[in-house]
N, C-alpha and C positions, 0 to 999 in steps of 0.2 A: 274457660277450660274447653268448651266450643270451638276454639281457634284453638285451640293444639291438638284436637282428636283430629280435628280436620289436617292441620299436617301430620300427622302421627300417620290418616289414613290415601293424608297427598305422595307421602315417603314411600309406604308399601307396595302402593303402584307403582310409583316407576322401580324399585325395585324388583317387583314380579314381571316391569316388564323388559327390564336393564339381563333376569330370569334367562325370560324366554330364549333370548338373542345369544346370551352366552354362553348359553350350554349348547344348541348347535354348530352356533361358531367356532367350537373349542373341539366339538365332534368332527367336523367339518376339517378342521386343521391339522385335526390326529390321520384323519386317514386319509388326507394328501401327502402328508409326511410317508404314513404307510407306505402311497401308491409308487411316490417319487424312490423311496428305501427300496420295493419291488421289482421297479421297474431297470433302477442300475445293478442290482443282480438277472434281473431276464439277458440284461444286455451283457452284464460278464460269461453268464451262463452257456448263451447264444454264441459268442467269439475259442472260449473253451470245446462248445461243444464243435462248431467248426472245423477245429482242432484235430479234436481228437475224430472225427472224420477221415479227416486227410489221412491218417497213419494204416488205414485200413485198406490192402489191393486190390480193391472195387473192380471189379471186371463187369463189364457190357454185354449180351447176348441180344439180337437184333432176331425181332423172333415173325411168324406171321401176323402179328398181330401190332409189332412195338417192340420197343427197349425190355429189358428184364433184368436190373442190375441187384448181382449175385457174388459170394464170398467162395471162394477154391478152396476150402486149406485141410493139407493131413494126406495121410494114404489109409487104406483097406478100408476093413466093411465100409462100404458109405449111409450117410448119414444125411434125410433132408429133413431139417429147420424147419418148423416154420411160426415165425411170431405172432404173436397179439398186440393188441390195438395199440397205437401210437409207436408202430414197431419198427422195424426194415431190418436190412441185413447185418445192422452193427448188433441188433438186441437178437438175431436169430445167432449166428453164431455167438453172442458172451454165453447164451445157455449153456454151449453145447461144449466151449472151445477147452475143457476141462478133459475131452477123448481126445486130441486132438491127435495128440500121440501113437491111436490106435483107430484109429478111424480114419475117414477121408470125413470131411463137411460141405455139404451144399451149404450155404445161408442165402436163399433169395431176399429180395422183398416182393412182398405181396401189391397189388394192384393201390395207385399211387399212391407209396410212399418212397423217399427216397430216390428218385428218378426212374422208379417202373410205371410204364404206362397201361391203360385198363384195355383187357378185351371185352367185346360185349358190353352187355351189360355191366360184368365188372362181379359177377356171383358169382357163390360158394361154384357153383358148377364149372363157370368158366377159371376160376382159379384150377381147380385141379385141372384144367386141359391144360394149361399155360405151364404148372410145376410136370406135367409128361410130354409135353413139346421139351422146357428145358432137360429134361434127362436126357430125351433124342440126338441135341445138342451137344449134347455132355458124351454122348454115347454109353448110357449108365442103361442097364436093363431094369433091376428091381436094387432096392433100396429099404433102410427103414426111417420109418418118419417121426421124428420127435413136434411134438406142435404142444403151445404154451396157449393158454387163454383164447383171446377170441382165437386163433391160429387152430386149435379143434376145429370147429368146424370146416376147411376146407380141405384138412386134412382128411379127415373122415369123407366128407364125398370124395378124394383123391380112393381112400382104401374102395370103399363103395364102388367105385367107376375103375380102377385100374386093379385090383388084388393082384393081379398078376404081376404086377411091378410092385407088395407091398409083404416081404418080408417078416417085418412088425409093426404095432403100433402105439406110440405111447405116447399118451395125451397127460402135460404136466401143467396139472392146474389150469386144467383146462375146460371151456368149455363141454355141454352134455347136453347132448337128445336127453327129454324128458320121456318119461319112464309113458304117458299114455297120452291122445291127444288134446291140447289143449283146448280149453274153450275161449279165451280169449289170451291174448300177452304184446306187449311194451311192442309198436310200431318201428320205435326206434330206441336202440340201445348202446348209447354212448354220449358223452358228454353234449350239452347246447351247444349247440355251431357257434352261437358267442361268443364260446370261452374258449375255442377251439383257434387260442396266441399262445405268443411266448409270457404276452406279457402277464393272459389272464387267468392261465394257466399260474404265474404266481402267485398272483392275488388270493387264487382262494387254497392254495398249495398248503396253510396250517389243516385244512379242511381231508388233506386226506388221509391223514392216521385215522381218525373218528368216521370218517365214509367207505373210506376205502380197507383201510389197516395196513396203508401204505405210510412211508415214515414223506417226510416233508421235502424229501434230497431227493427224491423224485422223479421230479417235476425240474429237475438238469439232465434225466437221462435222456429220457423224451425229446430234446430240445435236439437239433433248432423243429419248432415245432409244424413253421410255416410249409416246410417237405415233409410232413406227413398230414397234412389237415387233410387233403384228397383220400386220403386213405382213411382216416378214422372216419370222415362223414360216411362214407362205405359200407364199410365195419358197421356202421349204428343202422341205416336204413337198410343193407342186404345182406350181409354177411352174420350176425351176432343174432336176427332174426329168423336166420330162414331153416334153422331143425323145427321152428316153433308153427314157422309159415306152412310146411312144405311138410309138416311131422309125415306121412306116408312114401316119400319120397326120400328116408331114411332106415333101408330096412335093414339095423344093427345087428337084428339077430344071422342076417346072412354072410359077415364074415369069420374066413374061417383063419387065418393069418392067428399068431399071438398077440395080447394086446397087455402095456404095463397101465396103471393109471395111475398117478403119482398124485396126492392130492392130500391138504391142510384142513382137519373140522372147524378149527376157526377163521376159512377164508372165509373176506366179508363182501365178497367179489363174485369167485363163482360160487356157488353155497354147498357148500359137501354134502347136503339133503338132499339136494338133485343128482349128485350121483353116487351117493350108496343106492337114491332110487333105481337107476340108469345102471347099474351095472351087471344086476342080475340080464340084460339083454343083451349082453356081449357074451355069445360062446365060449371064451377063450378065454379070459382076461382074470388077471393077478389086481387088486387091486393094494397099495399102502398109503394108508391111510397114517395122518403126524393129527398130533394134539393140537398143535400149536405150529406157528411159523407165517400163519398170513397165506394170503394169496401169491407172495413166492415162495413159501415153503424157509423162511427163513432161519438158517441154524439146523440145518436138516442137509449139509451138503455132503459131508461124509456119508452119510445113508442114503443119500440120492445117486450118490455116482457109485455105489454095493450094489444098489437095484440093479443099475441100468449098466452095469459090466458082466451079475446076471445073466441079463435077460439077451445081452448081445453074443455073450459066450452060447447058453443055451438055443 
């Protein structure tokens, strides 16, 4: 009986050792399989992204500090479209392309995105100066400015520094100045630098929905990430924290041009609560808030178009 008990004990130990090794092995195998699939998807997505970019009629202006890539489409009242993080001329254009039939659309790539060089330290103030220089290059006196997400900071900076050149400011699911000077804030506001690559973004794409309210397919829209990485890091280090870091340099109350703010209450990237608190600081502002739609206000395209048409015609 003692021998049998020892035998059972030995078998149980072997089984335990086997389970200790087999479970991590299976998990590792599953991860490697997942990584391989996402690697293939990233490669295919990159090829599609390069093909998609080749279909744009991209122009390059050589300014005092270097090159800036941009799209110039349509005719009529001019709209300067300012894209968000992981953007470029493509994102800037796609945001406003439905207005092409009645407006001239200027859609530049901000610093570090899709071939655009960086002026000075790349700060929002330098970005605003670059916008002014681009408009001079195109012989355009004044524009409506439409900014999305992280693009809101340089757009607001442009409106403060060059108010005579801004007919109206449209903040589209945009970054917003704080209502009060913050005691603390994040010094870096972007994904970790190690994750800013096509492969890494595909690996974490299933987390887009729970963390940011964005569909996993968004990863394909921001490729090629390698050509946007410098800009994304610059946004994380300088652009996104700037209205908190230099609160006193953003006297929003001084803006006199009409301002339209479009935002969704369930936006998990740019908090609607921050929007609600900041709106009273704008002296001539209209807020249109949607109950749902997430960061890109999905499902409200018609309402947004009607709001833009009213704002531009008024």
